[in-house]
VOTORDREN-22760 format. One record per residue (C-alpha): x, y, z; residue in one letter. Coordinates in pm, whole numbers, plus 50000, padded with zeros to 5 digits. Example, Ala and Ser with C-alpha at 12.3 -4.5 7.8 and 13.67 -1.06 7.14 Angstrom:
<atoms>
512304955050780A513674989450714S
</atoms>
This chain:
<atoms>
780026624651523M783606646851457F783846658751800F784206623951917E786896611651652R790686618751661P791766654251562E793366645251247T790296645651039G788626619750858E789086613550498V785516623250360A783626617750011I781196649649964L778036645249774V775736670549620H772446665449476V770666696249329G768646710849042A771636720048829D774826712649019P776906724748726A775406761948822H775626755549195E779256766449245E778456788749571A776586763249736E779416738049656L782186761149794R779866768050111E779336726850136F783516722450108E783596750950415E781536729550622L783126695750578A786206713950641L784956734350963S783846701851132A787576687051079G786956665750775A789456659750510S787496662250158P788656638949896A786476638649672A783196657649550L780276638849347I777186658949221T774456645149099A770756659248972S767766660149185S765756645048838R767416609348928Q766716611649301A765216579149443T763456573149745P766006540849847R769286561349821F768386598649726L770726590649449V770486564149187G772266532649184S775016544848946G775796570749193K776136545249451V778836525349271E780186560549192E780566571549581I781586533249650A784626535749406A785516568649516A785456557149906I787726525749812A790236546049578L790796572749870H790156549550164G787366574150300A785266562650626A783086588050567L780316601450321V778836637350394L775736645150173F775026681850132N771056670850151N768316663150409T768546623750457L765426604450596S766596580450834P765776551250633S768076568350333Q771116572150583E770556535950710R770156524950346N773396541150224L775456530950511E774606496550446K775706494350087E778746514450143L779866500650453K781006534650620C779686565250814R776896585150593V776126621050766L773766645750626D773436683850586R772106684050946T774056661151133G777236677250993L776026711151106I775136694551446L778966684251476D780176718051389I778106730151663F779006705651897A782576712851831Q782146751051906R779856753652189A781516769952469R779046779352719S776646757952933H773836773352761E775366767452440G776216728652495K772646722752636L771216736852299Q773386719352075V772756687352306E768966694252255L769376695451876A771036664551849Q768926643152073L766076654251831K768036641351519H769146607451697A765506600651821S764666595551448T767836570551386R768206546651654L767106517851430V770426522051205R769786484051110G771156469651446W768866438551467T769406436651843H767746466051928L764606446851818D765026422852081R762276422652385Q763366421152712K761106405752960G761756365752892G763536339853109I766606354453247G765206388053137L762506396653379R762166433153337G760396463953138A758786438952844G760056466152609E762576464252306T765706478852320Q764916502452069L761926517352333E764186518452604I766636538352403D763676560952258Q762366565952637R766076574552755L766386602952477I762836612552562S763656616152968V767036632352834R765226658152657M762836668652905G765846676553140Q767786695052887V764576714052800R763786724053159K767566735853184S767096758452884L763696772853049E765976780053317K768486800853129V765796815452927R764306826253254S767646846253374Q768096861153026R764386873253053G765366886753395Q768376903353285G766396917152971R764126931353215R766696950153421A768006967453102R764406979853000Q763926993353304R767217011253303A765927022352923E769347008752758I768176990252426P769526960352265T771006966151919V771926929351774S774136920751507L772536895151266V773736882050927G774906852150739Y777946829950841T781386846250848N779646878650768A782326892451012G780176902951270K782426891251555S785576911751386S782736944851351L781696935951762F785176936251889N785976966351700R783146985551806L783306974052193C787056967352210G786636931552289E788566899952205Q785916873452145T787146846451905Y787456853251548V787936830051284A787406827950890N785606799350910Q781956790550935L780166792051260F783056807151473A780716824151706T778056802051862L777386817952212D775806851152224S777936875552381T776186909352543L778356943752569R777176976052713K778467004852445L778377043452431T776957055452128V778077091852050P774987113552071G772777086552169F773797071452540G774577035152640P773137005652422I773536967452486I775276952652167L774816915252117A776876893251915D774646859151785T775256830451575V775446833551238G772726819450990F772916801350673I770946783350379R768836754150485N769546762550857L768316728851021P764616737651234H766286718051543Q768936742651546L766496773451520V764206755451791D767176748851998A768786783051988F765586802752038R767066812252367A770166828252235T768026840851939L765656860952209E768226885052196E767466892251865T763656889951886V763676914952168E766326936152020A765016978751915R767476975551628L769106947751394L772496954551228L772436927250936H775706925250852V776356917650486V779706905550335D780056931350085C782456913149839N780336883149815N778936879849470D775946861549614E775626886449890R771486898249767Q770576855449808L772486855050128L770476885250250I767336866350158E768146836050342E768926857050651V765656874150617V763866842450602K765376829450922V764466861351096L760926857450978A761096818851155E761696833751458I759396864451470G762386891751410A761606900551013D759446930251109K762386948351331H764026979851258P766706969851020T769896987550914L772006966950639L775856968350750V777966963250431F780856950050573N784686944650407K784366975550222A788526976450188D787986949649982L786246970349725L788106991649462A785507020249508E783357014049841P781447046149736G779047065749990T779457055650311V775717062250427V772887057950188E769577068650259R765947062950102D763567087749977A762617102750287A765757105250410G766127074650655K769387058350637P768977020650525W772747009750442R776217016050562V779387005650418W782017000750664V785246977250739S785896960551077A789386952450977H790206990950924T787867005751116G786687027850835A782797036750851G782437027551184L782107067651324P779347070151064E777787040251145L777317047151522L775907080551424S773797064051206V772527039751523I772297070651746A769967085951439E767527054051439L767457050151788L766977085551892G764027088251633S761617072451906D763497089252169T762307117352355L764447146152562A762037167952706P762767192553009T759977189353276L759357212453531T757747196653841L755967211654117G755957198254502P752837180754452A754497158454134Q756867137854368G755417105054273R755967114853884L759497125953979R759957092854149A758737071153826R760937088753613L763817079053810Y762727045853840E762927044753454L766237059253473D765047083753243S766787115853427V770177132353309M769987160853520E767997178253818E768037214953887T765997235754096N764407269254019D763507297354239E760287287754320Q761197253054454G760397233354141N762317203754035S763727207553692V764397175953514L765917168853174R764757136353071L765617109052782R763647080452749L761427065052459P758067080452337R756097050952444A756997055152808D756917096952836F752917090452691M752267062752946R753847083153221L751977115853116M748767097453098A749087085753441E749497117553542A746417132053360G749077157853178V748827166252821D752067157452658P751867177652329R753937208652478P756847184652493W756267166552167L757997173751785P755807198851705Q753857191451351N751167217151326T751307254851400E748917255251669N750987233651856A754267247951769A752787283851895E751647267352202S755527254652244S757017286152178A754487302952420A755837279952718E758997261452603P758977244152969N755597242753128P755617229853465T753417198653518V
</atoms>
C-alpha cells in the first residue's frame, strides 16, 4: 500500500471502466485527484467501455495488452482501477500484468491510512483494511494452501491461509472492541452536551467542498486544510457562540465521495454518529463545481445510508467569491424558511447571515418563556437548573422565583407534564382564545 512505500510516489497506470468514458470527464478528473492524493504519479489513463467487461479481468483481453504496453513504456509499478475489482479479478490482473493492481476501494483505503491522525481514526482505517484484506489473502501464493501438522510440523492442522484468516478475524474483533470503547466515550460526551442543552450542528458535504475552511473561519481554528481529497478524516468538535441563540457544538466531519466503499461507511460509524445525532446539518457545496447537483445527490445517498437523511438540513453554497454574481445571500422557500445560504470561507462573505440563519433554524423549536415559581415548586426549579435552561433568576415582591428560560420545546412540554401544569400560556399563540389568555396573564405563576 502507498503508505508503506517510498514517499517519492510510484508511477501508476490509471484504468477507468464506465458506461460512456468519453462523457465522464468529472469522474476521470476525480480519479486522477485520488491517485495524486495517495502519492502516486499517474503516467497514463486508459478507458474502456463497461459493455466489453469480462468476468476474468473486468476489461477485455485487448485492453489488458494495452495496459501491459503502457506499463512497459512508462516503467510503471502499479495499476489503479477506478472500479471495484473482485479478489479473483485482482489476482488474475496481477498475474497477467506482473505488477501490483489496486481497485478504487483499495486506493481510498490507502489515502485514509495516510491521513488518519487520531487513535480513533487509525482504528477505523485498520478495521476497513482488515475487512478488505480478508477477501484477498489468496493472491495466487500457493504456499498458503499447504497444511501444517505433518512430519516436522506438529501443530494446528490448518493451512497457512486458514491461519491468516483466523488472525485477521481475531484482530478485527480487537479493533471493534476498541472502537466500541471510543463510541461509548463519544456517547458520554454527547449526553453531557444534551444535558447542557447545547445542540450539535454538523458540517457534511462532498470531499474538498471547503468544510474545514468554513469550520476554521467560524471557530477561529487552524485545523488542517488542503486543496485535495480527504484532507480531513478525524472529526473535530468546537464550541461556537451563535448571536441570537447561544452556544452550539460545531462538528467538522470526513467528506463523502462517489461510490464510497461500504467498509469505510461501516468503519467510520463512530465518527459519523456526530452527524446522525446532530440537530442541524450544514450541507457544504462547492458552488463553483459544474456538477454540484450530482455531488449533492451523492452526499444525500451516504446520509441515507447512515440514517441522517431526514435531519433538518441547510445548503451552504461555499466559494461564492469565485462566482461573478453570487446573488442573494439567503434564499427562502415558499413558507419563508431558509434553505440555502451563499458564503465564502475564504473571504468571510455571507458568514454573518449564515450564523443568523443557524440561530433562526435552531430557535424555531426552542422556547424562551419566563416562569414564576412559588415556594412549593422547588423540585421543578431544580430540574430546570439540571438542564442548564435557566438564563436568569430574580425574585418578586412575594418571594417567588422569576426564571428566564431557554430550552427545547420537547423538554419544556415534558417538564410541564411532570409538574401537572398547562403549558399553553407560555407557548407561541396560534388561536384567539390562547392569545387572550396570554394577554391577560403574560407571566402566570406555576
